ZAZA-970354 format. One record per atom (N, C-alpha, C): residue number from 1; residue in three letters; chain; atom name; x, y, z. Coordinates in Angstrom, 1 decimal, decimal comma. Example, Ala and Ser with C-alpha at 12.3 -4.5 7.8 and 13.67 -1.06 7.14 Angstrom:
% residues 2
    i   aa  ch  at    east   north      up
    1  ALA   A   N    13,2    -5,7     7,8
    1  ALA   A  CA    12,3    -4,5     7,8
    1  ALA   A   C    13,2    -3,3     7,8
    2  SER   A   N    12,8    -2,2     7,1
    2  SER   A  CA    13,7    -1,1     7,1
    2  SER   A   C    12,9     0,0     7,9
END
This chain:
% residues 114
    i   aa  ch  at    east   north      up
    1  MET   A   N   112,1    91,6    76,9
    1  MET   A  CA   113,1    90,7    77,3
    1  MET   A   C   112,8    90,0    78,6
    2  ARG   A   N   113,0    88,7    78,6
    2  ARG   A  CA   112,8    87,9    79,8
    2  ARG   A   C   114,1    87,7    80,5
    3  ILE   A   N   114,2    87,9    81,8
    3  ILE   A  CA   115,4    87,6    82,6
    3  ILE   A   C   115,0    86,7    83,7
    4  LEU   A   N   115,7    85,6    83,8
    4  LEU   A  CA   115,5    84,6    84,9
    4  LEU   A   C   116,4    85,0    86,1
    5  LEU   A   N   115,7    85,3    87,2
    5  LEU   A  CA   116,4    85,7    88,4
    5  LEU   A   C   117,5    84,6    88,8
    6  GLY   A   N   118,7    85,0    89,0
    6  GLY   A  CA   119,8    84,1    89,3
    6  GLY   A   C   120,5    83,5    88,2
    7  ALA   A   N   120,1    83,8    86,9
    7  ALA   A  CA   120,8    83,3    85,8
    7  ALA   A   C   121,6    84,4    85,0
    8  TRP   A   N   122,7    84,0    84,4
    8  TRP   A  CA   123,4    84,9    83,6
    8  TRP   A   C   122,7    85,2    82,3
    9  PHE   A   N   122,8    86,5    81,9
    9  PHE   A  CA   122,2    86,9    80,6
    9  PHE   A   C   123,1    87,9    80,0
   10  THR   A   N   123,0    88,1    78,7
   10  THR   A  CA   123,8    89,1    77,9
   10  THR   A   C   123,0    90,3    77,5
   11  LEU   A   N   123,7    91,4    77,4
   11  LEU   A  CA   123,1    92,6    77,0
   11  LEU   A   C   123,9    93,3    75,9
   12  PRO   A   N   123,3    94,1    75,0
   12  PRO   A  CA   124,1    94,9    74,1
   12  PRO   A   C   124,9    95,9    74,9
   13  ARG   A   N   125,8    96,5    74,4
   13  ARG   A  CA   126,6    97,6    75,0
   13  ARG   A   C   125,6    98,7    75,5
   14  LEU   A   N   125,6    99,0    76,8
   14  LEU   A  CA   124,6   100,0    77,3
   14  LEU   A   C   125,1   101,4    77,4
   15  GLY   A   N   126,4   101,6    77,5
   15  GLY   A  CA   126,9   102,9    77,8
   15  GLY   A   C   127,3   103,0    79,3
   16  THR   A   N   128,1   104,0    79,5
   16  THR   A  CA   128,7   104,1    80,9
   16  THR   A   C   127,7   104,4    82,0
   17  ALA   A   N   126,8   105,3    81,7
   17  ALA   A  CA   125,8   105,7    82,7
   17  ALA   A   C   124,9   104,5    83,1
   18  ALA   A   N   124,4   103,7    82,2
   18  ALA   A  CA   123,5   102,6    82,5
   18  ALA   A   C   124,3   101,5    83,2
   19  PHE   A   N   125,5   101,2    82,7
   19  PHE   A  CA   126,4   100,2    83,3
   19  PHE   A   C   126,7   100,6    84,8
   20  SER   A   N   127,0   101,8    85,0
   20  SER   A  CA   127,3   102,3    86,3
   20  SER   A   C   126,1   102,2    87,2
   21  ALA   A   N   124,9   102,5    86,7
   21  ALA   A  CA   123,7   102,4    87,5
   21  ALA   A   C   123,4   101,0    87,9
   22  LEU   A   N   123,6   100,0    87,0
   22  LEU   A  CA   123,4    98,6    87,3
   22  LEU   A   C   124,4    98,1    88,3
   23  MET   A   N   125,6    98,6    88,3
   23  MET   A  CA   126,6    98,2    89,3
   23  MET   A   C   126,2    98,7    90,7
   24  LYS   A   N   125,7    99,9    90,7
   24  LYS   A  CA   125,2   100,5    92,0
   24  LYS   A   C   124,0    99,8    92,5
   25  GLN   A   N   123,2    99,2    91,6
   25  GLN   A  CA   122,0    98,4    92,0
   25  GLN   A   C   122,4    97,0    92,3
   26  GLN   A   N   123,6    96,7    92,5
   26  GLN   A  CA   124,1    95,3    92,9
   26  GLN   A   C   123,9    94,3    91,8
   27  VAL   A   N   123,8    94,6    90,6
   27  VAL   A  CA   123,7    93,6    89,5
   27  VAL   A   C   125,1    93,1    89,3
   28  LYS   A   N   125,2    91,7    89,3
   28  LYS   A  CA   126,5    91,1    89,1
   28  LYS   A   C   126,9    91,2    87,6
   29  TYR   A   N   128,2    91,3    87,4
   29  TYR   A  CA   128,8    91,4    86,1
   29  TYR   A   C   130,0    90,5    86,0
   30  ASP   A   N   130,1    89,7    84,9
   30  ASP   A  CA   131,3    89,0    84,6
   30  ASP   A   C   131,6    89,1    83,2
   31  ARG   A   N   132,8    89,5    82,8
   31  ARG   A  CA   133,1    89,8    81,4
   31  ARG   A   C   132,8    88,6    80,5
   32  ALA   A   N   133,0    87,4    81,0
   32  ALA   A  CA   132,8    86,2    80,2
   32  ALA   A   C   131,3    85,7    80,2
   33  LEU   A   N   130,6    85,9    81,3
   33  LEU   A  CA   129,3    85,4    81,4
   33  LEU   A   C   128,2    86,4    81,2
   34  GLY   A   N   128,4    87,7    81,4
   34  GLY   A  CA   127,4    88,7    81,3
   34  GLY   A   C   126,9    89,3    82,6
   35  PHE   A   N   125,6    89,5    82,7
   35  PHE   A  CA   125,0    90,1    83,9
   35  PHE   A   C   124,2    89,0    84,6
   36  LYS   A   N   123,9    89,3    85,9
   36  LYS   A  CA   123,1    88,4    86,7
   36  LYS   A   C   122,3    89,2    87,7
   37  LEU   A   N   121,0    89,1    87,7
   37  LEU   A  CA   120,2    89,7    88,8
   37  LEU   A   C   119,9    88,6    89,8
   38  ASP   A   N   120,1    88,9    91,1
   38  ASP   A  CA   119,8    87,9    92,1
   38  ASP   A   C   119,0    88,7    93,2
   39  ALA   A   N   118,7    88,0    94,3
   39  ALA   A  CA   117,9    88,6    95,3
   39  ALA   A   C   118,6    89,7    96,0
   40  ASP   A   N   119,9    89,8    95,9
   40  ASP   A  CA   120,7    90,9    96,6
   40  ASP   A   C   120,6    92,2    95,8
   41  ALA   A   N   120,2    92,1    94,6
   41  ALA   A  CA   120,1    93,3    93,7
   41  ALA   A   C   118,9    94,2    94,0
   42  ASP   A   N   119,0    95,4    93,7
   42  ASP   A  CA   117,8    96,3    93,7
   42  ASP   A   C   117,0    96,0    92,4
   43  LEU   A   N   116,1    95,0    92,5
   43  LEU   A  CA   115,5    94,5    91,3
   43  LEU   A   C   114,6    95,5    90,6
   44  ALA   A   N   113,8    96,3    91,4
   44  ALA   A  CA   113,0    97,3    90,7
   44  ALA   A   C   113,8    98,4    90,0
   45  GLY   A   N   114,9    98,8    90,7
   45  GLY   A  CA   115,8    99,8    90,1
   45  GLY   A   C   116,5    99,3    88,9
   46  ALA   A   N   117,0    98,1    89,0
   46  ALA   A  CA   117,7    97,5    87,8
   46  ALA   A   C   116,8    97,3    86,6
   47  ILE   A   N   115,6    96,9    86,9
   47  ILE   A  CA   114,6    96,7    85,8
   47  ILE   A   C   114,3    98,0    85,1
   48  THR   A   N   114,1    99,1    85,9
   48  THR   A  CA   113,9   100,4    85,4
   48  THR   A   C   115,1   100,9    84,6
   49  THR   A   N   116,3   100,6    85,1
   49  THR   A  CA   117,5   101,0    84,3
   49  THR   A   C   117,6   100,3    83,0
   50  LEU   A   N   117,3    99,0    83,0
   50  LEU   A  CA   117,4    98,2    81,8
   50  LEU   A   C   116,3    98,6    80,8
   51  GLU   A   N   115,1    98,8    81,3
   51  GLU   A  CA   114,0    99,2    80,4
   51  GLU   A   C   114,4   100,5    79,7
   52  SER   A   N   114,9   101,4    80,4
   52  SER   A  CA   115,3   102,7    79,9
   52  SER   A   C   116,4   102,6    78,9
   53  ALA   A   N   117,4   101,8    79,2
   53  ALA   A  CA   118,6   101,7    78,4
   53  ALA   A   C   118,3   100,9    77,1
   54  LEU   A   N   117,4    99,9    77,2
   54  LEU   A  CA   117,1    99,0    76,1
   54  LEU   A   C   115,9    99,5    75,3
   55  GLY   A   N   115,1   100,3    75,9
   55  GLY   A  CA   113,9   100,7    75,2
   55  GLY   A   C   112,8    99,6    75,0
   56  GLU   A   N   112,9    98,6    75,9
   56  GLU   A  CA   111,9    97,5    75,8
   56  GLU   A   C   111,5    97,1    77,3
   57  GLU   A   N   110,4    96,4    77,4
   57  GLU   A  CA   109,9    95,9    78,7
   57  GLU   A   C   110,7    94,7    79,1
   58  ILE   A   N   111,0    94,7    80,4
   58  ILE   A  CA   111,7    93,6    81,0
   58  ILE   A   C   110,7    92,7    81,8
   59  GLU   A   N   110,8    91,4    81,6
   59  GLU   A  CA   109,9    90,5    82,4
   59  GLU   A   C   110,8    89,7    83,2
   60  LEU   A   N   110,7    89,8    84,5
   60  LEU   A  CA   111,5    89,1    85,5
   60  LEU   A   C   110,8    87,7    85,8
   61  THR   A   N   111,5    86,6    85,7
   61  THR   A  CA   111,0    85,3    86,0
   61  THR   A   C   111,8    84,7    87,1
   62  LEU   A   N   111,2    83,8    87,8
   62  LEU   A  CA   111,8    83,1    89,0
   62  LEU   A   C   112,1    81,7    88,7
   63  ARG   A   N   113,1    81,2    89,4
   63  ARG   A  CA   113,5    79,8    89,3
   63  ARG   A   C   112,7    79,0    90,3
   64  CYS   A   N   112,4    77,7    90,0
   64  CYS   A  CA   111,8    76,8    90,9
   64  CYS   A   C   112,9    76,4    91,9
   65  SER   A   N   112,6    76,6    93,2
   65  SER   A  CA   113,6    76,3    94,2
   65  SER   A   C   114,0    74,9    94,4
   66  VAL   A   N   113,2    74,0    93,7
   66  VAL   A  CA   113,5    72,5    93,8
   66  VAL   A   C   114,3    72,1    92,6
   67  CYS   A   N   113,9    72,4    91,4
   67  CYS   A  CA   114,5    71,9    90,2
   67  CYS   A   C   115,3    72,9    89,4
   68  GLY   A   N   115,1    74,2    89,7
   68  GLY   A  CA   115,8    75,2    89,0
   68  GLY   A   C   115,3    75,7    87,7
   69  VAL   A   N   114,2    75,2    87,2
   69  VAL   A  CA   113,6    75,7    85,9
   69  VAL   A   C   112,8    76,9    86,2
   70  ASP   A   N   112,5    77,6    85,1
   70  ASP   A  CA   111,6    78,8    85,1
   70  ASP   A   C   110,3    78,4    85,7
   71  ALA   A   N   110,0    79,0    86,9
   71  ALA   A  CA   108,7    78,7    87,6
   71  ALA   A   C   107,5    79,5    87,2
   72  CYS   A   N   107,7    80,5    86,4
   72  CYS   A  CA   106,6    81,4    86,0
   72  CYS   A   C   105,6    80,9    85,0
   73  PRO   A   N   106,1    80,3    83,9
   73  PRO   A  CA   105,2    79,8    82,9
   73  PRO   A   C   104,1    78,9    83,5
   74  GLY   A   N   102,8    79,3    83,2
   74  GLY   A  CA   101,7    78,5    83,7
   74  GLY   A   C   101,3    78,8    85,1
   75  CYS   A   N   102,0    79,7    85,8
   75  CYS   A  CA   101,7    80,0    87,2
   75  CYS   A   C   100,3    80,7    87,3
   76  ARG   A   N    99,5    80,2    88,2
   76  ARG   A  CA    98,2    80,8    88,3
   76  ARG   A   C    98,2    82,2    89,0
   77  TYR   A   N    99,3    82,5    89,6
   77  TYR   A  CA    99,4    83,9    90,2
   77  TYR   A   C   100,2    84,9    89,4
   78  LEU   A   N   100,6    84,5    88,2
   78  LEU   A  CA   101,5    85,3    87,4
   78  LEU   A   C   100,9    86,8    87,2
   79  SER   A   N    99,6    86,9    87,0
   79  SER   A  CA    99,1    88,2    86,7
   79  SER   A   C    99,1    89,1    87,9
   80  VAL   A   N    99,2    88,6    89,1
   80  VAL   A  CA    99,2    89,5    90,3
   80  VAL   A   C   100,5    89,4    91,0
   81  CYS   A   N   101,5    88,7    90,5
   81  CYS   A  CA   102,7    88,6    91,2
   81  CYS   A   C   103,7    89,7    90,8
   82  ASP   A   N   104,2    90,4    91,8
   82  ASP   A  CA   105,3    91,4    91,6
   82  ASP   A   C   106,6    90,7    91,9
   83  ARG   A   N   107,2    90,2    90,9
   83  ARG   A  CA   108,4    89,4    91,0
   83  ARG   A   C   109,6    90,2    91,5
   84  THR   A   N   109,5    91,5    91,7
   84  THR   A  CA   110,6    92,3    92,3
   84  THR   A   C   110,4    92,3    93,8
   85  LYS   A   N   109,3    91,9    94,3
   85  LYS   A  CA   109,1    92,0    95,8
   85  LYS   A   C   108,8    90,7    96,4
   86  VAL   A   N   108,6    89,6    95,7
   86  VAL   A  CA   108,3    88,3    96,3
   86  VAL   A   C   109,6    87,5    96,6
   87  SER   A   N   109,5    86,5    97,4
   87  SER   A  CA   110,6    85,6    97,6
   87  SER   A   C   111,0    84,9    96,3
   88  PRO   A   N   112,3    84,8    96,1
   88  PRO   A  CA   112,8    84,1    94,9
   88  PRO   A   C   112,6    82,5    95,0
   89  LEU   A   N   112,0    82,1    96,2
   89  LEU   A  CA   111,8    80,7    96,4
   89  LEU   A   C   110,4    80,3    95,9
   90  CYS   A   N   110,3    80,1    94,6
   90  CYS   A  CA   109,0    79,7    94,1
   90  CYS   A   C   109,1    78,2    93,7
   91  LEU   A   N   107,9    77,7    93,3
   91  LEU   A  CA   107,8    76,4    92,8
   91  LEU   A   C   107,2    76,3    91,4
   92  CYS   A   N   107,7    75,5    90,6
   92  CYS   A  CA   107,2    75,3    89,2
   92  CYS   A   C   105,9    74,5    89,3
   93  LEU   A   N   105,2    74,4    88,2
   93  LEU   A  CA   103,9    73,7    88,2
   93  LEU   A   C   104,1    72,2    88,6
   94  GLU   A   N   105,2    71,6    88,2
   94  GLU   A  CA   105,4    70,2    88,6
   94  GLU   A   C   105,6    70,0    90,1
   95  HIS   A   N   106,2    71,0    90,8
   95  HIS   A  CA   106,4    70,9    92,2
   95  HIS   A   C   105,4    71,7    93,1
   96  SER   A   N   104,5    72,3    92,5
   96  SER   A  CA   103,5    73,1    93,3
   96  SER   A   C   102,2    72,4    93,6
   97  PHE   A   N   102,1    71,2    93,2
   97  PHE   A  CA   100,9    70,4    93,4
   97  PHE   A   C   101,2    69,2    94,2
   98  GLY   A   N   100,3    68,6    94,9
   98  GLY   A  CA   100,5    67,4    95,6
   98  GLY   A   C   100,4    67,5    97,1
   99  ALA   A   N   100,3    66,4    97,7
   99  ALA   A  CA   100,1    66,4    99,2
   99  ALA   A   C   101,3    66,9    99,9
  100  ASP   A   N   102,5    66,8    99,4
  100  ASP   A  CA   103,7    67,1   100,1
  100  ASP   A   C   104,3    68,5    99,6
  101  VAL   A   N   103,5    69,3    99,1
  101  VAL   A  CA   104,0    70,6    98,5
  101  VAL   A   C   104,6    71,5    99,6
  102  PHE   A   N   104,0    71,5   100,8
  102  PHE   A  CA   104,6    72,4   101,9
  102  PHE   A   C   105,9    71,8   102,3
  103  GLU   A   N   106,0    70,5   102,5
  103  GLU   A  CA   107,2    69,9   102,9
  103  GLU   A   C   108,3    70,1   101,8
  104  THR   A   N   108,0    70,0   100,6
  104  THR   A  CA   108,9    70,3    99,5
  104  THR   A   C   109,4    71,7    99,6
  105  TYR   A   N   108,5    72,7    99,8
  105  TYR   A  CA   108,9    74,1    99,9
  105  TYR   A   C   109,8    74,3   101,1
  106  VAL   A   N   109,5    73,7   102,2
  106  VAL   A  CA   110,3    73,9   103,4
  106  VAL   A   C   111,7    73,3   103,3
  107  LYS   A   N   111,8    72,2   102,6
  107  LYS   A  CA   113,1    71,5   102,4
  107  LYS   A   C   113,9    72,4   101,5
  108  ALA   A   N   113,3    73,0   100,4
  108  ALA   A  CA   114,0    73,8    99,5
  108  ALA   A   C   114,5    75,1   100,2
  109  TYR   A   N   113,6    75,6   101,1
  109  TYR   A  CA   114,0    76,8   101,8
  109  TYR   A   C   115,2    76,5   102,8
  110  ALA   A   N   115,1    75,4   103,4
  110  ALA   A  CA   116,2    75,0   104,4
  110  ALA   A   C   117,5    74,9   103,6
  111  GLN   A   N   117,5    74,3   102,4
  111  GLN   A  CA   118,7    74,1   101,6
  111  GLN   A   C   119,2    75,5   101,1
  112  SER   A   N   118,4    76,4   100,9
  112  SER   A  CA   118,8    77,8   100,4
  112  SER   A   C   119,6    78,5   101,5
  113  LEU   A   N   119,3    78,1   102,8
  113  LEU   A  CA   120,0    78,8   103,9
  113  LEU   A   C   121,4    78,2   104,2
  114  SER   A   N   121,6    77,1   103,7
  114  SER   A  CA   123,0    76,5   103,9
  114  SER   A   C   123,9    76,7   102,8
END
């Protein structure tokens, strides 16, 4: 299962123990929208809880901090990136090339602080 950091997703009924563990790991929950993992959550713990409860591997993906799309497809660092430990401020392929890539990243970072 792929989960985009910062996006709402749905899960089948997990049971009380798994749901309680996710809440303790700061996973957001909304009855109408579902669940959401963001940078405030214990990502490693939540992924472990989800994998155990669902019986399948969880792949965490990150949003492009400029345009909001999934930044992981096609990323040259995907095989070595631990998305539970890196900054959620990534850039997609479209925004990670060019002469102004550093300025684009800094502008996106500054906007994330406000």
